[in-house]
C-alpha positions as CSV (number, residue, x, y, z in Angstrom):
1,M,53.1,-111.2,-38.9
2,T,54.4,-112.6,-35.7
3,T,54.4,-109.3,-33.9
4,L,50.7,-108.7,-34.9
5,F,49.9,-112.1,-33.2
6,T,51.9,-111.2,-30.1
7,R,50.1,-107.8,-29.9
8,D,46.6,-109.5,-30.1
9,K,47.7,-112.0,-27.5
10,T,48.9,-109.2,-25.2
11,M,45.9,-107.0,-25.7
12,G,43.6,-110.0,-24.9
13,Q,45.4,-110.7,-21.6
14,A,45.3,-107.0,-20.8
15,R,41.6,-107.0,-21.4
16,G,41.1,-109.9,-19.1
17,R,43.0,-108.2,-16.3
18,L,41.0,-104.9,-16.9
19,T,37.9,-106.9,-16.5
20,Y,39.2,-108.4,-13.2
21,R,40.3,-105.0,-11.9
22,R,36.8,-103.5,-12.6
23,G,35.3,-106.1,-10.4
24,A,38.0,-105.5,-7.7
25,A,37.3,-101.7,-7.9
26,T,33.5,-102.3,-7.5
27,V,34.1,-104.4,-4.4
28,E,36.6,-101.9,-3.0
29,L,34.0,-99.1,-3.6
30,S,31.2,-101.1,-2.0
31,I,33.4,-101.4,1.2
32,C,34.8,-98.0,1.3
33,L,31.8,-95.8,0.3
34,P,29.7,-96.5,3.3
35,L,32.6,-95.9,5.6
36,F,33.6,-92.6,3.8
37,I,29.9,-91.4,3.9
38,T,29.7,-92.4,7.7
39,I,32.8,-90.4,8.4
40,L,31.6,-87.4,6.3
41,F,28.2,-87.2,8.1
42,G,29.9,-87.7,11.4
43,S,32.1,-84.8,10.8
44,I,29.3,-82.6,9.8
45,E,27.3,-83.6,12.9
46,A,30.2,-82.9,15.1
47,S,30.8,-79.5,13.6
48,N,27.2,-78.7,14.0
49,L,27.4,-79.6,17.7
50,I,30.4,-77.5,18.2
51,Y,28.6,-74.7,16.5
52,L,25.7,-75.2,18.7
53,R,27.9,-75.2,22.0
54,E,29.6,-72.1,20.9
55,S,26.4,-70.3,20.1
56,L,25.1,-71.2,23.6
57,C,28.4,-69.9,25.3
58,L,28.0,-66.6,23.2
59,A,24.5,-66.2,24.3
60,S,25.0,-66.9,28.0
61,Y,28.0,-64.5,28.0
62,E,26.1,-61.6,26.3
63,A,23.1,-62.2,28.4
64,A,25.2,-62.2,31.7
65,R,27.1,-59.1,30.5
66,Q,23.8,-57.3,30.1
67,A,22.6,-58.7,33.4
68,V,25.3,-57.0,35.5
69,S,24.7,-53.6,34.0
70,L,22.3,-51.1,35.7
71,D,18.6,-50.7,35.1
72,V,17.9,-54.0,33.3
73,S,15.1,-56.5,33.8
74,S,15.1,-60.2,33.4
75,Q,12.9,-59.9,30.3
76,D,15.5,-57.9,28.7
77,I,18.2,-60.5,29.4
78,E,16.0,-63.2,28.0
79,K,15.2,-61.2,25.0
80,R,18.9,-60.5,24.4
81,A,19.8,-64.3,24.7
82,K,16.9,-65.4,22.4
83,Q,17.8,-62.8,19.9
84,L,21.3,-64.1,19.5
85,L,20.2,-67.6,19.4
86,Q,17.5,-67.0,16.8
87,S,20.0,-65.2,14.7
88,R,22.2,-68.4,14.6
89,G,19.1,-70.6,13.8
90,I,18.7,-72.2,17.3
91,D,15.1,-72.5,18.5
92,N,13.4,-73.3,21.9
93,P,16.2,-72.4,24.2
94,T,15.8,-72.4,28.0
95,I,17.2,-69.5,29.7
96,T,17.8,-69.4,33.5
97,I,18.9,-66.3,35.4
98,S,20.0,-66.6,38.9
99,P,18.8,-64.8,41.0
100,S,15.5,-64.7,39.1
101,D,14.8,-61.1,40.1
102,I,17.7,-59.0,38.8
103,T,16.4,-55.8,40.2
104,T,17.1,-56.9,43.7
105,V,20.6,-57.9,43.2
106,S,23.1,-55.4,44.8
107,G,26.6,-54.4,43.7
108,G,29.1,-57.1,44.2
109,D,26.7,-60.1,44.1
110,P,27.0,-62.7,41.3
111,V,24.7,-63.1,38.5
112,T,24.5,-66.4,36.6
113,V,22.9,-67.0,33.3
114,T,22.5,-70.5,31.9
115,V,21.4,-71.2,28.3
116,S,20.5,-74.8,27.3
117,V,18.8,-76.4,24.4
118,L,17.8,-80.0,23.4
119,T,20.2,-81.5,21.0
120,S,17.6,-83.5,19.3
121,S,15.9,-80.3,18.1
122,Q,19.1,-78.8,16.6
123,T,20.9,-81.8,14.8
124,L,20.6,-83.6,11.4
125,L,20.5,-87.0,12.7
126,P,17.3,-88.6,14.0
127,K,16.1,-88.0,17.6
128,V,16.8,-91.6,18.3
129,V,20.6,-91.0,18.3
130,Y,20.7,-88.2,20.9
131,G,17.4,-88.8,22.6
132,Q,16.6,-85.9,25.2
133,R,20.1,-84.9,25.7
134,T,20.7,-81.3,26.6
135,I,23.6,-79.0,25.7
136,S,24.0,-75.9,28.1
137,A,26.3,-73.0,28.8
138,Q,26.7,-71.0,32.0
139,T,28.3,-67.5,32.6
140,S,28.6,-65.8,35.8
141,F,29.5,-62.1,36.4
142,V,29.5,-59.8,39.4
143,K,26.7,-57.1,39.5
144,E,28.2,-53.6,39.1
């Protein structure tokens, strides 16, 4: 009989500690969950911006590579860059080719292609966070 009484007493104390631990777990969750979610969305957003930057680098490289080949127009170069960016889900890029008239460039002269896009139109976060910041990539090649 004594052992039954001891078990009941021990079970009651364990129940009290369990209730106390539930409260502590709730407080810990309420502190850690917002921090965890912030880190999670920050990581996703950083990955998104890295993807955006690499896509711009690829588009400028491919457009510049096409620009130095023979018999190509500025419209063809812009079309190639926009095609690559659209396939990656990037809208409204700004493509600048220097010099603007590719047909007048002679062999041995540099050709530069710059591709840029507003970050606010490509990110998950509200426009307030980035404002009107622009990410750009530039590639230069020598005309053949």
